[in-house]
Steps between C-alpha positions, in 0.01 A plus 500: 500500500490384864116512497490284187737248659273479817192460291660223289604314824153527651342376179744212492402399858135518411519314165743238622389343821812286506721813542703393795279209604652259759415143590673177597560147389226276622594156366741336262458183280711292280415224250607155600813348345419167331852361522824584674667599165233753415613859604332660798196698370474872585280619779198715458406748774160626595482867596210682671472767225254475218277684253351714778865627556556577137716195433536377138656190339863580429547748787825460701511515871795581732536255787646604835556293817434683822758404758468611862818570698486518878750707687708243702563760771149597575200290379296817457643609159383298197618620161351389160721449203332448152741276303433494111462145390411531126201526264187308407310516169118470503366195304137509591279746692181446708288751675714492819789264428762456221733216397859604446828343397856610583641745241819616658658375817786640702804276522491328849864588557394872501226451756532488879513162671146374468379146579326507165635723231213465243159674500274382781157541656482835677749685277376852408394565141499852349357585164705711266309804398373514151396835370244507217640601160513880458564566877874453481676750716724727289 
Protein backbone atom coordinates (compact mmCIF):
# COMPACT_ATOMS: atom_id res chain seq x y z
CA UNK A 1 0.00 0.00 0.00
CA UNK A 2 2.83 2.41 0.88
CA UNK A 3 4.53 1.64 -2.44
CA UNK A 4 1.34 2.48 -4.36
CA UNK A 5 1.03 5.74 -2.45
CA UNK A 6 4.64 6.70 -3.25
CA UNK A 7 4.14 5.86 -6.93
CA UNK A 8 0.93 7.94 -7.05
CA UNK A 9 2.74 10.90 -5.46
CA UNK A 10 5.67 10.67 -7.91
CA UNK A 11 3.29 10.40 -10.85
CA UNK A 12 1.38 13.46 -9.62
CA UNK A 13 4.64 15.42 -9.42
CA UNK A 14 5.56 14.44 -12.98
CA UNK A 15 2.12 14.96 -14.50
CA UNK A 16 1.37 18.23 -12.66
CA UNK A 17 4.30 20.65 -12.91
CA UNK A 18 2.35 23.13 -10.73
CA UNK A 19 2.50 20.72 -7.79
CA UNK A 20 3.91 23.09 -5.19
CA UNK A 21 5.10 25.79 -7.62
CA UNK A 22 5.95 29.15 -6.04
CA UNK A 23 6.17 32.65 -7.48
CA UNK A 24 5.49 36.23 -6.51
CA UNK A 25 3.27 39.17 -7.41
CA UNK A 26 5.04 41.25 -10.08
CA UNK A 27 2.55 44.06 -10.68
CA UNK A 28 -0.99 45.20 -9.94
CA UNK A 29 -3.45 47.19 -12.06
CA UNK A 30 -6.89 48.66 -11.63
CA UNK A 31 -9.34 50.18 -14.09
CA UNK A 32 -9.84 53.92 -13.77
CA UNK A 33 -12.96 55.24 -12.12
CA UNK A 34 -14.90 57.58 -14.38
CA UNK A 35 -16.66 59.44 -11.54
CA UNK A 36 -16.41 59.80 -7.79
CA UNK A 37 -19.73 58.01 -7.29
CA UNK A 38 -18.58 54.91 -9.17
CA UNK A 39 -17.33 52.18 -6.80
CA UNK A 40 -13.60 51.52 -6.71
CA UNK A 41 -12.83 48.77 -9.27
CA UNK A 42 -11.09 45.58 -8.14
CA UNK A 43 -7.35 45.15 -8.66
CA UNK A 44 -5.82 42.52 -10.89
CA UNK A 45 -2.45 41.05 -9.96
CA UNK A 46 0.22 39.73 -12.33
CA UNK A 47 2.06 36.66 -11.00
CA UNK A 48 5.26 35.14 -12.40
CA UNK A 49 3.74 31.68 -12.90
CA UNK A 50 2.33 30.49 -16.21
CA UNK A 51 1.69 27.58 -18.54
CA UNK A 52 5.28 26.37 -18.13
CA UNK A 53 4.51 25.94 -14.40
CA UNK A 54 1.26 24.04 -15.06
CA UNK A 55 -1.04 26.95 -14.18
CA UNK A 56 -4.56 26.85 -15.64
CA UNK A 57 -7.44 29.34 -15.75
CA UNK A 58 -9.50 28.92 -12.58
CA UNK A 59 -6.60 27.77 -10.38
CA UNK A 60 -6.43 29.32 -6.92
CA UNK A 61 -3.18 30.57 -5.38
CA UNK A 62 -2.39 31.09 -1.71
CA UNK A 63 -0.69 34.43 -0.97
CA UNK A 64 1.78 34.90 1.90
CA UNK A 65 3.75 37.98 2.90
CA UNK A 66 7.34 37.34 4.01
CA UNK A 67 8.09 39.55 7.03
CA UNK A 68 11.63 39.74 8.37
CA UNK A 69 12.07 40.28 12.09
CA UNK A 70 15.41 41.45 13.47
CA UNK A 71 16.49 40.59 16.98
CA UNK A 72 16.64 43.97 18.79
CA UNK A 73 19.33 42.72 21.17
CA UNK A 74 21.76 41.55 18.50
CA UNK A 75 21.54 42.55 14.85
CA UNK A 76 22.88 39.15 13.77
CA UNK A 77 19.65 37.16 14.10
CA UNK A 78 17.02 37.74 11.44
CA UNK A 79 13.86 35.65 11.47
CA UNK A 80 11.38 35.26 8.63
CA UNK A 81 7.66 34.96 9.28
CA UNK A 82 5.32 34.02 6.42
CA UNK A 83 1.96 35.69 7.08
CA UNK A 84 -1.04 34.30 5.13
CA UNK A 85 -2.81 37.12 3.26
CA UNK A 86 -5.54 35.32 1.27
CA UNK A 87 -6.10 33.77 -2.15
CA UNK A 88 -6.02 34.80 -5.81
CA UNK A 89 -7.95 33.15 -8.68
CA UNK A 90 -6.35 32.88 -12.14
CA UNK A 91 -8.23 34.77 -14.90
CA UNK A 92 -5.79 34.41 -17.82
CA UNK A 93 -2.55 32.49 -18.36
CA UNK A 94 0.47 33.23 -20.52
CA UNK A 95 3.65 31.22 -20.98
CA UNK A 96 5.41 32.72 -17.96
CA UNK A 97 2.87 35.08 -16.32
CA UNK A 98 -0.76 34.90 -15.29
CA UNK A 99 -3.40 37.50 -14.37
CA UNK A 100 -5.24 36.92 -11.11
CA UNK A 101 -7.96 38.55 -9.03
CA UNK A 102 -8.55 38.39 -5.26
CA UNK A 103 -10.72 35.43 -4.30
CA UNK A 104 -10.56 35.39 -0.51
CA UNK A 105 -8.77 37.94 1.64
CA UNK A 106 -8.07 37.80 5.32
CA UNK A 107 -9.74 40.49 7.43
CA UNK A 108 -7.16 43.23 8.15
CA UNK A 109 -8.06 43.15 11.86
CA UNK A 110 -6.65 39.60 11.97
CA UNK A 111 -3.34 40.57 10.35
CA UNK A 112 -0.24 42.00 12.01
CA UNK A 113 0.24 45.78 11.81
CA UNK A 114 1.27 46.24 8.15
CA UNK A 115 1.59 49.60 6.44
CA UNK A 116 -0.50 48.10 3.63
CA UNK A 117 -2.92 45.27 4.45
CA UNK A 118 -3.85 44.28 0.88
CA UNK A 119 -1.93 42.15 -1.61
CA UNK A 120 1.17 43.91 -2.88
CA UNK A 121 4.13 43.47 -5.22
CA UNK A 122 6.61 41.01 -3.75
CA UNK A 123 4.09 38.89 -1.86
CA UNK A 124 4.80 35.16 -2.23
CA UNK A 125 2.31 33.11 -4.27
CA UNK A 126 1.93 29.34 -3.93
CA UNK A 127 -0.10 27.09 -6.18
CA UNK A 128 -2.49 24.70 -4.56
CA UNK A 129 -1.72 21.20 -5.74
CA UNK A 130 -4.19 19.68 -8.14
CA UNK A 131 -3.91 15.92 -8.53
CA UNK A 132 -5.18 14.42 -11.79
CA UNK A 133 -8.46 12.51 -11.54
CA UNK A 134 -7.90 8.92 -10.50
CA UNK A 135 -4.84 9.73 -8.39
CA UNK A 136 -6.76 10.72 -5.29
CA UNK A 137 -5.04 9.40 -2.21
CA UNK A 138 -7.32 6.97 -0.32
